[in-house]
Backbone as numpy.savetxt, mean C-alpha at the origin, in Angstrom:
# Nx Ny Nz CAx CAy CAz Cx Cy Cz
-36.49 20.84 -19.71 -36.85 19.64 -20.46 -36.59 18.39 -19.64
-35.41 18.32 -19.00 -35.07 17.15 -18.22 -36.02 16.98 -17.04
-36.38 18.11 -16.39 -37.32 18.04 -15.27 -38.66 17.50 -15.73
-39.09 17.93 -16.93 -40.36 17.45 -17.47 -40.30 15.95 -17.74
-39.17 15.51 -18.28 -39.01 14.08 -18.57 -38.97 13.26 -17.29
-38.29 13.78 -16.26 -38.23 13.07 -14.99 -39.61 12.96 -14.36
-40.43 13.99 -14.56 -41.80 13.94 -14.04 -42.58 12.85 -14.75
-42.35 12.71 -16.06 -43.01 11.64 -16.81 -42.52 10.27 -16.36
-41.24 10.20 -15.99 -40.64 8.92 -15.60 -41.34 8.32 -14.39
-41.61 9.14 -13.39 -42.29 8.64 -12.20 -41.50 7.54 -11.54
-42.13 6.39 -11.34 -41.48 5.26 -10.67 -41.13 4.14 -11.64
-41.05 4.46 -12.94 -40.74 3.42 -13.92 -39.27 3.03 -13.81
-38.94 1.90 -14.41 -37.57 1.41 -14.40 -36.72 2.21 -15.38
-35.39 2.13 -15.27 -34.53 2.83 -16.24 -34.80 2.42 -17.67
-35.09 1.13 -17.89 -35.38 0.65 -19.24 -36.65 1.29 -19.78
-37.66 1.41 -18.91 -38.92 2.03 -19.33 -38.71 3.52 -19.61
-37.83 4.15 -18.85 -37.55 5.57 -19.07 -36.91 5.78 -20.43
-36.03 4.86 -20.85 -35.41 4.95 -22.17 -36.46 4.84 -23.26
-37.44 3.97 -23.05 -38.52 3.84 -24.02 -39.32 5.14 -24.14
-39.52 5.82 -23.00 -40.22 7.12 -23.03 -39.44 8.11 -23.87
-38.11 8.09 -23.72 -37.27 9.00 -24.50 -37.37 8.71 -25.99
-37.41 7.42 -26.34 -37.51 7.05 -27.75 -38.81 7.55 -28.35
-39.90 7.33 -27.63 -41.22 7.73 -28.13 -41.34 9.25 -28.24
-40.64 9.97 -27.37 -40.72 11.43 -27.38 -39.69 12.09 -28.26
-38.97 11.30 -29.05 -37.96 11.85 -29.96 -36.89 12.65 -29.21
-36.39 12.06 -28.11 -35.32 12.70 -27.33 -34.07 11.82 -27.39
-33.66 11.51 -28.62 -32.55 10.59 -28.82 -31.26 11.08 -28.17
-31.02 12.41 -28.20 -29.78 12.94 -27.65 -29.70 12.72 -26.14
-30.86 12.81 -25.44 -30.88 12.55 -24.01 -30.64 11.07 -23.74
-31.24 10.22 -24.56 -31.05 8.77 -24.41 -29.58 8.39 -24.59
-28.94 8.97 -25.62 -27.53 8.66 -25.87 -26.64 9.10 -24.71
-26.93 10.27 -24.14 -26.14 10.77 -23.02 -26.29 9.88 -21.80
-27.51 9.41 -21.54 -27.74 8.52 -20.40 -26.99 7.20 -20.58
-26.96 6.69 -21.81 -26.25 5.44 -22.06 -24.75 5.61 -21.85
-24.20 6.76 -22.31 -22.77 7.00 -22.11 -22.43 7.13 -20.64
-23.30 7.82 -19.89 -23.09 7.99 -18.46 -23.15 6.67 -17.73
-24.11 5.82 -18.15 -24.26 4.50 -17.51 -23.04 3.64 -17.76
-22.54 3.66 -19.01 -21.36 2.86 -19.35 -20.14 3.34 -18.58
-19.99 4.67 -18.46 -18.84 5.23 -17.73 -18.88 4.85 -16.26
-20.06 4.86 -15.67 -20.18 4.55 -14.25 -19.89 3.09 -13.98
-20.09 2.22 -14.96 -19.84 0.80 -14.76 -18.37 0.46 -14.92
-17.63 1.29 -15.72 -16.24 0.95 -16.01 -15.25 1.76 -15.18
-15.70 2.86 -14.60 -14.80 3.71 -13.82 -14.77 3.26 -12.37
-13.57 3.05 -11.85 -13.42 2.62 -10.47 -13.38 3.81 -9.54
-14.10 3.71 -8.43 -14.02 4.72 -7.40 -12.88 4.41 -6.46
-12.54 5.34 -5.55 -11.43 5.13 -4.61 -11.57 3.86 -3.78
-12.78 3.57 -3.32 -12.96 2.37 -2.49 -12.76 1.10 -3.29
-13.16 1.12 -4.58 -12.96 -0.05 -5.43 -11.48 -0.30 -5.66
-10.73 0.77 -5.89 -9.28 0.65 -6.09 -8.63 0.05 -4.85
-8.98 0.58 -3.69 -8.39 0.10 -2.44 -8.72 -1.36 -2.20
-9.97 -1.73 -2.35 -10.39 -3.11 -2.09 -9.68 -4.08 -3.02
-9.57 -3.72 -4.29 -8.92 -4.58 -5.28 -7.45 -4.81 -4.93
-6.74 -3.73 -4.63 -5.31 -3.81 -4.34 -5.07 -4.48 -2.99
-5.85 -4.12 -1.99 -5.68 -4.70 -0.65 -5.82 -6.21 -0.68
-6.81 -6.70 -1.41 -7.02 -8.15 -1.50 -5.81 -8.85 -2.11
-5.25 -8.26 -3.17 -4.07 -8.85 -3.82 -2.85 -8.83 -2.89
-2.64 -7.70 -2.23 -1.48 -7.56 -1.36 -1.54 -8.50 -0.16
-2.69 -8.58 0.46 -2.81 -9.45 1.64 -2.60 -10.91 1.27
-3.10 -11.30 0.12 -2.90 -12.68 -0.33 -1.41 -12.95 -0.58
-0.72 -11.99 -1.20 0.71 -12.14 -1.47 1.51 -12.22 -0.18
1.30 -11.29 0.73 2.08 -11.25 1.96 1.81 -12.46 2.85
0.55 -12.89 2.90 0.19 -14.00 3.79 0.74 -15.34 3.30
1.00 -15.45 2.01 1.49 -16.71 1.46 3.00 -16.68 1.18
3.45 -15.67 0.45 4.85 -15.62 0.04 5.78 -15.12 1.14
5.27 -14.31 2.05 6.13 -13.70 3.06 5.99 -14.34 4.44
5.30 -15.44 4.51 5.08 -16.08 5.81 6.31 -16.85 6.30
7.23 -17.16 5.40 8.41 -17.95 5.76 9.69 -17.23 5.35
10.76 -17.56 6.03 12.09 -17.01 5.72 13.09 -18.15 5.61
14.19 -17.86 4.92 15.30 -18.82 4.83 16.42 -18.34 5.75
16.66 -19.03 6.85 17.70 -18.59 7.80 19.09 -18.56 7.19
19.32 -19.35 6.14 20.64 -19.40 5.50 20.47 -19.06 4.01
20.21 -17.80 3.68 19.94 -17.44 2.29 21.13 -17.64 1.36
22.34 -17.70 1.92 23.51 -17.88 1.06 23.66 -19.34 0.61
22.76 -20.23 1.06 22.71 -21.60 0.57 21.36 -21.84 -0.11
21.17 -21.33 -1.34 19.86 -21.42 -2.01 19.41 -22.85 -2.27
20.38 -23.78 -2.40 20.01 -25.17 -2.66 19.54 -25.90 -1.41
19.76 -25.29 -0.26 19.34 -25.91 0.99 17.89 -25.51 1.28
17.00 -26.47 1.19 15.57 -26.20 1.38 15.26 -26.09 2.86
15.66 -24.97 3.44 15.45 -24.75 4.86 14.63 -23.48 5.04
13.38 -23.66 5.41 12.49 -22.52 5.60 11.87 -22.59 6.99
11.67 -21.43 7.58 11.03 -21.34 8.88 9.95 -20.27 8.84
8.87 -20.53 9.59 7.81 -19.53 9.67 8.32 -18.32 10.44
7.89 -17.15 10.03 8.34 -15.92 10.68 8.10 -15.94 12.19
6.98 -16.51 12.58 6.66 -16.55 14.01 7.63 -17.38 14.82
8.36 -18.29 14.17 9.30 -19.16 14.87 10.66 -18.50 15.07
11.02 -17.59 14.20 12.38 -17.05 14.24 12.45 -15.58 14.61
11.34 -14.86 14.51 11.39 -13.42 14.76 11.24 -13.13 16.24
12.06 -12.20 16.73 11.99 -11.77 18.13 11.61 -10.30 18.18
10.96 -9.91 19.27 10.56 -8.52 19.43 11.77 -7.61 19.59
11.55 -6.33 19.43 12.63 -5.36 19.43 12.91 -4.81 20.82
14.18 -4.55 21.10 14.57 -3.87 22.33 15.06 -2.48 21.96
14.42 -1.47 22.51 14.79 -0.10 22.18 16.14 0.26 22.78
16.89 1.06 22.03 18.16 1.59 22.50 18.08 3.11 22.56
18.85 3.67 23.47 18.90 5.13 23.61 20.15 5.65 22.93
19.98 6.67 22.07 21.09 7.30 21.37 21.39 8.64 22.04
22.62 8.80 22.50 22.96 10.03 23.22 23.29 11.19 22.28
23.16 10.96 20.98 23.43 12.02 20.01 24.87 12.09 19.57
25.73 11.29 20.18 27.15 11.28 19.82 27.59 9.93 19.26
26.61 9.15 18.84 26.92 7.86 18.26 27.02 6.73 19.24
26.69 6.99 20.51 26.75 5.94 21.53 25.33 5.48 21.88
25.17 4.18 21.97 23.87 3.60 22.26 23.93 2.80 23.55
22.83 2.78 24.26 22.71 1.89 25.42 21.32 1.26 25.41
21.27 0.02 25.85 20.00 -0.70 25.87 19.06 -0.10 26.90
17.77 -0.21 26.63 16.75 0.16 27.60 15.99 -1.10 27.98
15.08 -0.98 28.91 14.27 -2.12 29.32 12.98 -2.22 28.51
12.85 -1.38 27.49 11.62 -1.33 26.71 11.67 -2.34 25.57
10.72 -3.26 25.59 10.58 -4.25 24.52 9.29 -3.94 23.77
9.37 -3.84 22.46 8.18 -3.53 21.67 8.07 -4.52 20.52
6.84 -4.71 20.06 6.63 -5.49 18.85 6.91 -4.59 17.65
7.07 -5.19 16.51 7.44 -4.42 15.32 6.38 -3.38 14.98
5.11 -3.75 15.11 4.04 -2.82 14.75 3.93 -1.66 15.73
4.51 -1.81 16.93 4.42 -0.75 17.93 5.39 0.40 17.69
6.33 0.24 16.79 7.32 1.30 16.61 6.68 2.57 16.06
5.52 2.44 15.45 4.85 3.64 14.93 4.10 4.38 16.02
3.89 3.74 17.16 3.12 4.37 18.22 3.95 4.68 19.46
5.21 4.25 19.50 6.03 4.43 20.69 6.58 5.85 20.76
6.22 6.54 21.83 6.70 7.89 22.07 6.78 8.12 23.57
7.75 8.88 24.01 7.82 9.22 25.42 6.73 10.22 25.76
6.24 10.18 26.98 5.19 11.10 27.39 3.82 10.52 27.13
2.83 11.38 27.20 1.47 10.93 27.05 0.82 11.60 25.85
1.50 11.57 24.73 0.95 12.17 23.52 -0.28 11.39 23.08
-1.24 12.11 22.55 -2.45 11.46 22.08 -2.15 10.65 20.83
-3.04 9.70 20.52 -2.85 8.88 19.34 -2.84 9.74 18.08
-3.65 10.79 18.07 -3.72 11.66 16.89 -2.39 12.35 16.63
-1.75 12.86 17.70 -0.47 13.55 17.51 0.63 12.56 17.16
0.57 11.35 17.73 1.55 10.31 17.38 1.41 9.95 15.92
0.17 9.82 15.47 -0.10 9.44 14.09 0.50 10.45 13.12
0.35 11.74 13.46 0.83 12.77 12.55 2.34 12.95 12.62
2.96 12.58 13.74 4.38 12.84 13.90 5.25 11.74 13.29
4.78 10.50 13.29 5.58 9.39 12.76 5.35 9.30 11.26
6.26 9.83 10.50 6.13 9.83 9.05 7.15 8.91 8.37
8.36 8.86 8.91 9.41 8.05 8.31 10.23 7.38 9.39
10.56 6.12 9.17 11.42 5.37 10.10 12.54 4.73 9.29
13.77 4.98 9.69 14.93 4.40 9.01 15.51 3.29 9.86
15.73 2.15 9.24 16.31 1.00 9.94 17.73 0.81 9.44
18.69 0.86 10.36 20.09 0.69 10.03 20.66 -0.49 10.80
21.77 -1.02 10.31 22.41 -2.11 11.03 23.41 -2.84 10.16
24.26 -3.62 10.81 25.25 -4.40 10.08 24.57 -5.48 9.25
25.24 -5.95 8.19 24.68 -7.04 7.39 24.42 -8.28 8.23
23.30 -8.92 8.00 22.99 -10.17 8.67 22.20 -10.05 9.96
21.83 -8.82 10.37 21.10 -8.69 11.64 19.59 -8.83 11.46
19.12 -8.91 10.20 17.70 -9.17 9.99 16.87 -8.00 9.53
17.46 -7.06 8.83 16.69 -5.91 8.33 15.62 -6.33 7.33
15.96 -7.15 6.31 14.92 -7.60 5.38 13.84 -8.42 6.08
14.24 -9.21 7.06 13.28 -10.03 7.80 12.29 -9.13 8.55
12.77 -8.03 9.09 11.89 -7.10 9.79 10.89 -6.47 8.83
11.35 -6.11 7.65 10.45 -5.55 6.63 9.40 -6.57 6.23
9.85 -7.79 6.03 8.95 -8.87 5.65 7.92 -9.13 6.74
8.37 -9.11 7.99 7.48 -9.36 9.12 6.42 -8.26 9.23
6.80 -7.03 8.95 5.85 -5.92 9.03 4.75 -6.09 7.99
5.13 -6.46 6.77 4.13 -6.69 5.72 3.25 -7.88 6.06
3.85 -8.93 6.59 3.08 -10.12 6.96 2.09 -9.80 8.08
2.54 -9.06 9.08 1.64 -8.69 10.19 0.45 -7.88 9.69
0.70 -6.99 8.74 -0.42 -6.21 8.18 -1.43 -7.12 7.50
-0.95 -8.12 6.78 -1.86 -9.03 6.09 -2.69 -9.84 7.07
-2.21 -9.97 8.31 -2.93 -10.72 9.34 -3.78 -9.81 10.22
-3.85 -8.54 9.89 -4.69 -7.61 10.65 -4.05 -7.03 11.88
-2.72 -7.11 12.01 -2.04 -6.61 13.21 -1.53 -5.17 13.06
-1.71 -4.59 11.90 -1.25 -3.22 11.67 -2.42 -2.42 11.11
-3.43 -2.22 11.94 -4.68 -1.63 11.49 -4.55 -0.15 11.16
-3.48 0.46 11.58 -3.31 1.90 11.32 -3.28 2.20 9.83
-2.76 1.27 9.03 -2.62 1.50 7.59 -3.59 0.62 6.81
-4.22 1.22 5.80 -5.12 0.47 4.93 -4.36 -0.26 3.83
-3.27 0.32 3.39 -2.47 -0.28 2.31 -1.00 -0.27 2.71
-0.34 -1.42 2.56 1.10 -1.54 2.83 1.78 -2.03 1.56
2.79 -1.30 1.11 3.50 -1.62 -0.13 4.96 -1.91 0.19
5.34 -3.18 0.05 6.70 -3.64 0.37 7.48 -3.77 -0.93
8.44 -2.87 -1.15 9.21 -2.85 -2.39 10.68 -3.16 -2.11
11.26 -4.04 -2.93 12.67 -4.39 -2.80 13.47 -3.49 -3.74
14.36 -2.71 -3.17 15.09 -1.71 -3.93 16.06 -2.33 -4.94
16.56 -3.52 -4.66 17.52 -4.11 -5.60 16.86 -4.51 -6.91
15.52 -4.61 -6.91 14.79 -4.95 -8.13 14.08 -3.74 -8.71
14.36 -2.57 -8.18 13.67 -1.36 -8.63 14.20 -0.93 -9.99
13.27 -0.64 -10.89 13.64 -0.16 -12.22 12.50 0.71 -12.74
12.66 2.02 -12.64 11.61 2.90 -13.12 10.89 3.60 -11.99
9.73 4.15 -12.31 8.94 4.90 -11.35 8.34 3.98 -10.29
8.09 4.56 -9.13 7.56 3.78 -8.01 6.21 3.18 -8.36
5.33 3.96 -8.98 3.98 3.47 -9.26 4.01 2.27 -10.21
4.98 2.24 -11.13 5.10 1.09 -12.03 5.74 -0.09 -11.31
6.68 0.18 -10.41 7.34 -0.88 -9.65 6.35 -1.62 -8.76
5.38 -0.92 -8.22 4.35 -1.56 -7.38 3.69 -2.68 -8.15
3.36 -2.43 -9.40 2.68 -3.44 -10.21 3.62 -4.56 -10.62
4.88 -4.22 -10.91 5.83 -5.24 -11.33 6.17 -6.19 -10.18
6.30 -5.67 -8.97 6.74 -6.50 -7.85 5.60 -7.13 -7.06
4.45 -6.47 -7.00 3.45 -6.88 -6.02 2.11 -7.34 -6.59
1.70 -6.84 -7.71 0.34 -7.09 -8.17 0.31 -8.00 -9.40
-0.71 -8.84 -9.52 -0.82 -9.74 -10.67 -1.12 -8.97 -11.95
-0.81 -9.58 -13.08 -1.00 -8.91 -14.37 -2.47 -8.65 -14.67
-3.36 -9.47 -14.12 -4.78 -9.32 -14.42 -5.51 -8.43 -13.42
-4.77 -7.68 -12.60 -5.43 -6.79 -11.66 -6.25 -5.75 -12.42
-7.40 -5.39 -11.86 -8.33 -4.49 -12.54 -7.96 -3.02 -12.35
-7.07 -2.74 -11.43 -6.68 -1.37 -11.14 -5.49 -0.96 -12.01
-5.49 0.26 -12.49 -4.38 0.77 -13.30 -3.38 1.50 -12.40
-2.13 1.64 -12.85 -1.14 2.38 -12.05 -1.59 3.80 -11.72
-2.21 4.48 -12.67 -2.66 5.86 -12.41 -3.77 5.89 -11.36
-4.68 4.92 -11.40 -5.75 4.86 -10.40 -5.18 4.63 -9.01
-4.24 3.70 -8.91 -3.64 3.41 -7.61 -2.85 4.61 -7.09
-2.08 5.24 -7.96 -1.27 6.38 -7.53 -2.15 7.54 -7.09
-3.26 7.72 -7.76 -4.21 8.77 -7.35 -4.75 8.48 -5.96
-5.06 7.20 -5.71 -5.54 6.81 -4.38 -4.46 7.06 -3.32
-3.22 6.71 -3.62 -2.12 6.90 -2.67 -1.96 8.38 -2.33
-2.01 9.24 -3.33 -1.84 10.67 -3.10 -2.98 11.26 -2.27
-4.18 10.72 -2.45 -5.35 11.24 -1.73 -5.48 10.65 -0.33
-4.74 9.57 -0.03 -4.88 8.88 1.26 -3.50 8.59 1.85
-2.64 9.58 1.91 -1.26 9.36 2.30 -1.11 8.84 3.73
-1.96 9.28 4.64 -1.86 8.82 6.03 -2.22 7.35 6.18
-2.91 6.78 5.20 -3.37 5.40 5.28 -2.48 4.43 4.52
-1.41 4.93 3.91 -0.55 4.10 3.07 0.86 4.05 3.66
1.39 2.84 3.80 2.76 2.64 4.30 3.63 2.05 3.20
4.73 2.71 2.89 5.74 2.17 1.99 6.86 1.55 2.82
7.18 0.30 2.54 8.33 -0.37 3.15 9.37 -0.55 2.05
10.48 0.15 2.16 11.52 0.13 1.14 12.71 -0.66 1.66
12.86 -1.87 1.18 13.89 -2.78 1.68 15.17 -2.65 0.85
16.28 -2.36 1.53 17.57 -2.34 0.86 17.81 -1.11 0.01
17.58 0.07 0.57 17.80 1.29 -0.19 19.25 1.41 -0.64
20.18 0.86 0.15 21.59 0.92 -0.22 21.91 -0.01 -1.39
20.97 -0.90 -1.74 21.17 -1.82 -2.85 20.63 -1.26 -4.16
20.09 -0.05 -4.13 19.58 0.58 -5.35 20.74 0.84 -6.30
20.64 0.32 -7.51 21.74 0.46 -8.46 21.87 1.91 -8.92
23.06 2.27 -9.34 23.32 3.63 -9.81 22.47 3.95 -11.03
22.31 2.96 -11.89 21.50 3.16 -13.10 20.04 3.40 -12.75
19.52 2.58 -11.81 18.12 2.75 -11.41 17.91 4.07 -10.69
18.92 4.50 -9.93 18.81 5.75 -9.20 18.63 6.96 -10.08
19.05 6.85 -11.34 18.94 7.98 -12.26 17.53 8.13 -12.82
16.76 7.06 -12.82 15.44 7.10 -13.47 14.28 6.95 -12.49
14.56 6.49 -11.29 13.47 6.27 -10.34 13.15 7.54 -9.56
11.95 7.58 -9.02 11.53 8.71 -8.20 11.39 8.31 -6.73
12.07 7.22 -6.34 11.93 6.74 -4.97 12.52 7.73 -3.96
13.59 8.44 -4.34 14.16 9.44 -3.42 13.18 10.58 -3.22
12.50 10.97 -4.28 11.46 12.01 -4.15 10.35 11.54 -3.23
10.03 10.25 -3.29 9.00 9.69 -2.41 9.44 9.80 -0.95
10.68 9.43 -0.67 11.19 9.48 0.70 11.22 10.92 1.21
11.55 11.84 0.35 11.64 13.24 0.75 10.29 13.95 0.76
9.24 13.23 0.40 7.90 13.82 0.43 7.60 14.76 -0.71
8.32 14.62 -1.82 8.11 15.52 -2.96 7.03 15.02 -3.90
6.65 13.76 -3.77 5.59 13.22 -4.62 4.56 12.52 -3.75
């Protein structure tokens, strides 16, 4: 029946095809086409989800994360500096496995830490091997600043390896990661739902970077309800 109707349709417009259905007493086919059309207009595909979220994130990082306060313990002191003025590149250290470090002559930019490997490994093998990077250090050495700089660089197109970068502050974490993304990073009027975004993240894991700032600041209460540890361990 449908093949016969499509033959009748020929090169007519969708509206004209609906009229053919009405005249031929095929109301059930007309209703199904209308439902399908409505669903296709309201359902977001993976690329729509990514584009919507990426635009929001880049705008946030490029504006809110472009500056830092060198003296955060003086909130009343309006002293802000652009990241480019205060951030310095990283100097790699060698760990002998016994807790002793020595400086090397290797200087890298922050975005290069995902690609730095000894030897001549191909980009494909480097990409697959670098899954998690832990940043440690004494208070005040600039760990949050480094996280902020990484997100800002991505918004400026300097971290092309990842399509989506999600910078989450652990001290404000309350609940599941997918809900925290919306609470901390995305506007209330965003068209993407948490389930749509999480589905995209699960289907495109190599293209998504999570930056988790201050994991040691995660409260004991939040630690009982959040799934961020499962995220780090690759369980979700």
